[in-house]
C-alpha positions in Angstrom: 0.0 0.0 0.0 1.4 3.4 -0.8 0.2 7.0 -0.7 2.0 10.3 -0.3 0.8 10.7 3.3 1.2 7.1 4.2 4.5 6.5 2.5 5.6 3.7 4.7 2.7 1.3 4.1 4.8 -0.7 1.7 7.0 -1.8 4.5 4.6 -4.5 5.4 5.4 -6.3 2.2 9.1 -5.5 2.7 9.1 -7.3 6.0 7.6 -10.4 4.5 10.2 -10.7 1.8 13.2 -9.4 3.8 12.8 -11.6 6.8 10.9 -14.6 5.6 11.9 -17.7 7.4 13.8 -15.8 10.1 11.1 -14.8 12.5 10.8 -16.7 15.7 13.9 -18.8 15.5 14.3 -20.5 18.9 16.3 -18.3 21.2 19.3 -19.4 23.2 19.9 -18.8 26.9 23.1 -16.7 26.4 24.2 -14.9 29.5 23.9 -11.1 29.4 27.1 -9.2 29.8 26.9 -5.8 31.5 27.4 -4.1 28.1 24.7 -6.2 26.4 22.2 -5.6 29.2 22.6 -1.9 28.8 22.0 -2.2 25.1 18.8 -4.2 25.7 17.6 -1.7 28.3 18.2 1.1 25.7 16.3 -1.0 23.2 13.4 -1.4 25.5 13.2 2.4 25.8 13.4 2.8 22.0 10.5 0.4 21.6 8.4 2.3 24.1 9.2 5.7 22.5 8.3 4.4 19.0 4.9 3.1 20.1 4.1 6.2 22.1 5.0 8.5 19.2 3.4 6.6 16.3 0.5 4.6 17.7 -2.5 5.9 15.8 -4.9 5.9 18.7 -2.9 7.4 21.6 -5.9 7.5 23.9 -6.4 3.8 23.5 -3.1 3.1 25.2 -4.3 4.8 28.3 -3.1 3.9 31.8 -2.6 0.3 30.9 0.3 1.2 28.8 2.1 2.8 31.7 1.4 -0.3 33.8 2.7 -2.7 31.1 5.8 -0.6 30.5 6.6 -0.5 34.2 6.0 -4.2 34.7 8.0 -5.4 31.7 10.6 -2.8 32.3 11.3 -4.3 35.7 11.5 -7.7 34.0 14.1 -6.3 31.7 16.1 -4.9 34.6 16.0 -8.4 36.2 17.0 -10.3 33.0 20.1 -12.4 33.2 20.1 -13.9 29.7 19.5 -12.7 26.2 16.4 -14.8 26.0 15.0 -13.2 29.1 15.8 -9.7 27.9 14.1 -10.4 24.5 11.2 -11.9 26.4 10.6 -8.7 28.3 10.3 -6.8 25.0 8.2 -9.5 23.3 5.8 -9.7 26.2 5.4 -5.9 26.3 4.5 -6.0 22.6 2.1 -9.0 23.2 0.1 -6.8 25.5 -1.0 -4.8 22.5 -2.6 -7.9 21.0 -1.7 -6.7 17.5 0.3 -8.9 15.1 2.5 -6.2 13.6 4.5 -5.4 16.7 7.4 -7.9 16.8 11.0 -8.3 17.9 13.1 -10.0 15.3 16.2 -11.6 16.9 19.6 -10.7 15.6 20.5 -14.4 15.4 17.5 -15.0 13.1 20.0 -15.2 10.2 20.9 -18.6 11.7 17.5 -19.9 10.5 16.5 -21.3 7.2 17.8 -18.4 5.1 16.7 -15.0 4.0 14.5 -16.2 1.1 15.4 -15.2 -2.4 14.2 -14.7 -5.9 14.3 -18.4 -6.8 11.9 -21.0 -5.6 11.2 -24.8 -5.7 7.5 -24.3 -6.7 6.2 -26.3 -3.7 3.7 -24.3 -1.6 3.7 -25.4 2.1 1.2 -24.8 4.9 0.9 -26.2 8.4 -1.2 -29.2 9.3 -1.1 -30.6 12.8 2.3 -29.0 13.4 3.8 -30.4 10.2 4.7 -28.8 6.8 2.4 -30.2 4.1 2.6 -29.5 0.4 -0.7 -28.0 -0.5 0.1 -27.1 -4.1 2.9 -27.6 -6.6 3.5 -25.0 -9.4 3.3 -26.4 -13.0 6.7 -26.8 -14.7 8.5 -26.0 -11.4 11.6 -27.7 -10.0 9.5 -29.4 -7.3 7.2 -30.9 -9.9 10.2 -32.1 -11.9 11.6 -33.7 -8.7 8.4 -35.6 -8.1 7.0 -33.7 -5.2 3.2 -33.9 -5.1 0.4 -32.3 -3.0 -0.3 -34.1 0.2 3.3 -35.0 1.0 5.1 -33.7 4.0 8.4 -31.8 4.0 10.2 -33.2 7.1 13.5 -31.3 7.0 15.4 -28.8 4.9 19.1 -29.4 4.6 19.0 -31.8 7.7 17.2 -29.1 9.7 13.9 -30.5 11.0 10.9 -28.3 10.4 8.6 -29.3 13.2 10.5 -27.6 16.0 10.6 -24.4 14.0 6.9 -24.6 13.1 6.2 -25.0 16.8 8.2 -21.9 17.6 6.7 -19.8 14.8 3.2 -20.9 15.8 3.7 -20.2 19.5 2.5 -16.6 19.3 -0.7 -17.5 17.5 0.4 -15.4 14.5 -0.8 -17.3 11.4 1.6 -15.4 9.1 4.9 -16.4 10.8 4.8 -20.1 9.8 3.8 -19.1 6.3 6.9 -16.8 6.0 9.2 -19.4 7.5 8.0 -22.2 5.3 8.2 -19.9 2.2 11.8 -19.1 3.0 12.6 -22.8 3.3 11.5 -23.1 -0.3 13.3 -20.0 -1.6 16.9 -19.1 -2.2 19.4 -17.9 -4.8 19.0 -18.7 -8.4 20.6 -22.1 -9.3 21.3 -22.9 -5.7 20.6 -26.5 -4.7 18.8 -27.5 -1.5 18.1 -30.9 0.1 14.7 -31.8 1.3 13.5 -34.9 3.3 10.0 -35.8 2.0 7.4 -38.1 3.5 4.9 -39.6 1.1 1.3 -40.8 1.8 2.6 -44.2 2.9 5.0 -42.7 5.5 8.1 -43.6 3.4 10.9 -41.0 3.6 13.2 -39.9 0.7 15.8 -37.3 0.1 15.2 -34.9 -2.8 17.7 -32.5 -4.2 16.1 -29.5 -5.9 17.8 -26.7 -7.8 15.9 -23.5 -7.3 14.7 -21.5 -10.3 13.1 -18.1 -10.9 9.3 -18.7 -11.0 7.9 -18.8 -14.5 5.4 -16.1 -15.4 4.4 -13.5 -17.8 5.4 -10.4 -15.8 8.7 -8.6 -15.6 10.5 -8.5 -12.2 9.3 -5.5 -10.2 11.0 -3.1 -7.8 9.6 -0.7 -5.2 11.9 1.3 -3.0 14.1 -1.3 -1.2 12.1 -4.2 -2.5 13.0 -6.2 -5.5 13.6 -7.2 -8.1 10.8 -9.7 -7.4 9.5 -12.0 -10.0 5.9 -11.0 -10.9 3.7 -14.0 -11.8 0.6 -13.4 -13.8 -1.5 -16.6 -14.4 -4.6 -16.9 -16.5 -6.4 -20.1 -17.5 -9.9 -21.3 -18.4 -11.2 -24.0 -16.1 -13.7 -26.7 -16.9 -17.0 -25.1 -17.4 -15.5 -22.1 -19.0 -14.7 -20.3 -15.7 -11.9 -17.6 -15.8 -9.1 -18.2 -13.3 -6.7 -15.3 -12.6 -3.8 -15.2 -10.1 -1.1 -12.6 -9.5 1.4 -13.1 -6.7 1.7 -9.5 -5.3 0.2 -6.1 -5.5 3.1 -4.5 -7.2 3.9 -3.6 -10.8 0.5 -1.8 -11.4 1.5 -0.9 -15.0 1.7 -4.7 -15.6 -1.0 -6.1 -13.4 -3.8 -3.6 -14.2 -3.7 -3.8 -18.0 -3.3 -7.6 -17.8 -6.3 -7.9 -15.4 -8.5 -5.6 -17.6 -7.6 -7.5 -20.8 -8.4 -10.8 -19.2 -11.9 -9.7 -18.2 -12.5 -8.1 -21.6 -11.3 -11.1 -23.5 -13.4 -13.5 -21.5 -16.4 -11.4 -20.7 -18.6 -14.4 -21.7 -17.1 -16.6 -18.9 -19.8 -17.7 -16.4 -17.7 -16.9 -13.4 -14.3 -15.4 -12.3 -11.9 -17.1 -9.8 -9.4 -14.6 -8.3 -6.7 -16.6 -6.5 -5.0 -14.5 -3.9 -3.6 -17.3 -1.8 -0.1 -16.5 -0.6 -0.3 -13.0 -1.9 1.5 -10.8 0.7 0.1 -7.5 -0.5 1.9 -4.4 -1.6 0.4 -1.2 -3.0 -2.9 -0.6 -1.2 -4.5 1.5 -3.9 -4.2 -1.4 -6.3 -7.1 -3.0 -4.4 -9.3 -0.1 -5.3 -8.3 -0.5 -9.0 -9.1 -4.2 -9.0 -12.4 -3.6 -7.2 -13.3 -1.0 -9.8 -13.7 -3.8 -12.4 -15.9 -5.9 -10.1 -18.2 -3.2 -8.6 -21.0 -1.5 -10.5 -22.2 1.3 -8.1 -20.6 4.7 -7.5 -19.6 6.1 -4.1 -18.5 2.8 -2.4 -15.3 2.1 -0.5 -13.4 -0.9 0.7 -12.5 0.7 4.1 -10.6 3.4 5.9 -7.0 3.5 7.2 -6.4 5.8 10.2 -3.0 7.3 11.2 -2.4 9.9 13.8 -2.8 12.8 11.5 -4.8 11.6 8.5 -7.4 9.1 7.2 -7.2 7.4 3.9 -10.4 6.1 2.3 -10.0 3.2 -0.1 -12.6 4.5 -2.6 -13.8 2.3 -5.5 -14.1 3.9 -8.9 -16.3 1.6 -11.1 -15.3 1.0 -14.7 -17.8 1.8 -17.5 -18.3 -1.9 -18.2 -17.5 -3.8 -15.1 -17.5 -7.6 -14.7 -21.1 -8.7 -14.0 -20.9 -12.5 -13.4 -20.2 -14.3 -10.1 -16.8 -13.9 -8.5 -15.0 -16.4 -6.2 -11.9 -15.2 -4.3 -9.4 -17.7 -2.9 -7.4 -16.8 0.2 -5.4 -18.5 2.9 -3.2 -17.7 5.9 -0.5 -16.4 3.5 -2.9 -13.7 2.1 -1.9 -10.4 3.8 -2.0 -6.6 3.6 -3.6 -5.3 0.4 -5.0 -8.8 -0.3 -7.0 -8.7 2.9 -8.3 -5.2 2.2 -9.6 -6.3 -1.2 -11.0 -9.6 0.0 -12.8 -8.1 2.9 -14.1 -5.2 0.9 -15.5 -7.5 -1.8 -17.1 -9.6 0.9 -18.7 -6.5 2.5 -20.0 -5.3 -0.8 -21.4 -8.7 -1.5 -19.8 -8.9 -4.9 -17.7 -12.0 -4.2 -17.8 -15.2 -2.2 -14.6 -16.0 -0.3 -13.1 -19.5 -0.1 -10.2 -20.9 1.8 -8.8 -20.1 5.3 -8.7 -17.1 7.5 -6.1 -14.6 6.2 -2.9 -13.4 7.9 -4.6 -10.6 9.9 -1.7 -8.3 8.8 -3.4 -5.5 7.1 -1.5 -2.7 8.7 1.4 -0.6 7.4 4.5 -1.2 9.5 8.1 -0.1 9.9 11.2 -2.1 10.8 14.3 -0.6 12.4 17.4 -1.8 14.1 17.6 -1.5 17.9 20.8 -0.8 19.9 21.0 -4.5 20.9 21.2 -5.5 17.2 17.7 -7.0 17.1 15.0 -5.6 14.7 11.8 -4.0 15.8 8.6 -4.1 13.7 5.8 -1.7 14.6 2.6 -0.7 12.9 1.9 3.0 12.2 -1.8 3.1 11.3 -5.1 1.3 11.9 -7.5 -0.1 9.4 -11.2 -0.9 9.4 -13.2 -2.4 6.6 -16.4 -1.0 5.1 -18.4 -3.2 7.6 -16.3 -1.8 10.5 -14.2 -4.9 11.0 -10.6 -4.6 12.2 -8.5 -6.9 10.1 -5.3 -6.7 12.1 -4.9 -9.8 14.1 -8.2 -11.1 13.0 -8.0 -11.5 9.2 -10.7 -12.1 6.6 -12.9 -15.1 7.5 -14.0 -16.9 4.3 -17.6 -17.6 3.5 -16.6 -21.2 3.0 -13.7 -22.4 5.2 -11.6 -25.2 3.8 -9.1 -26.4 6.4 -5.7 -28.0 5.5 -6.9 -31.6 5.2 -4.0 -33.8 4.0 -6.2 -36.6 2.8 -8.5 -34.2 0.9 -5.5 -32.6 -0.7 -4.4 -36.1 -1.9 -7.8 -36.9 -3.2 -8.7 -33.6 -4.8 -5.4 -31.9 -5.5 -6.7 -28.4 -4.7 -9.8 -28.5 -2.4 -10.1 -24.7 -2.2 -10.3 -24.4 -6.0 -12.7 -27.3 -6.2 -15.0 -25.8 -3.6 -15.2 -22.6 -5.7 -16.0 -24.6 -8.8 -18.7 -26.5 -7.0 -20.2 -23.1 -5.9 -20.3 -21.9 -9.5 -22.0 -25.1 -10.6 -24.8 -24.4 -8.1 -24.9 -20.6 -8.6 -25.9 -20.2 -12.2 -28.2 -17.3 -12.6 -27.7 -15.9 -9.1 -27.4 -12.1 -8.7 -24.6 -10.0 -7.4 -25.0 -7.0 -5.1 -23.0 -3.9 -4.4 -24.8 -1.6 -2.0 
């Protein structure tokens, strides 16, 4: 998301790409030296000052904030290890009950890697604490290596994933496991990574995969410190003539918008549109308004409002002269964040789309990341957002109209249960109306 007044909104996406796979790496009980303790105490003060100076609803902090700061400040003063010092900051941030306030440990680089522009093509999600392959991209290295949906990835380069998933999931933040698992399947172009795979029969095998830049029709995009990132634009016609569109981020508007418009115009006769936003981490917020403009017929509508300390930004929808008029299905999951959530919730509120999948990341706020004196990184949100219906997405996410959990057996049987659910809805929705009011 990006505007002149809210120029830092894009940093939400930056955090996803820059620190994927590093958040929440299990801490070590390293004793605090006197010098290090002073740095963590200074860091605690920096964290408090940033929140007090940028939190969009200063009155909401109230007296509780002073109590929290005093209590966890005392814990910081009593800390004897790095883990305890970090814990004091993390627990202070947890009091806010907002997902975009986080401490990213300096030793996170010892995790699975920093991600990268190349991928395996295997999409992982969590099921019962394990990493399950939910989809495999066509013509990807993972497909060539024989990886199929419904298999488990047990370890990456001999590093077991289950302990990391447990740590990432401990905070209840749905997005951290997604970021960590994504990074385990990303890296430098032409780099090779070893994966231990478990099939449906419980048999284990080692698979060597050479990572490649994802195939797609878009050119790599940059924005500020982000990029170049491969832009994937996918269009296909499903059985029944339904139009399927997917793009992997809300960046590159000069590529995405004309592509989206042409797809709708070229296939205006399609009986339904499937917009696949699973795993889309967001980007430029106003692109959500542009996409919605092709799907909404009425004037004067909006997707929601973002509030900062000194300004409000309305996500107004400007309908096109000849918008799409047939049913729309939107696919989301726990990897759908930021601008994706604003669009999905807005379309749901306006009753122009039915949402399928799983509750989104709950990370719709713009955030900043800065280095603290102790060397750790601090992420903090700088604005609040409420949808058209008044829903706060941060920490809550978009709840689909039809929830499809990560069911390993169903993935093995159907391949893509979320997509199949949308197609079944289309089959039973011929002739149904669409509403935007």
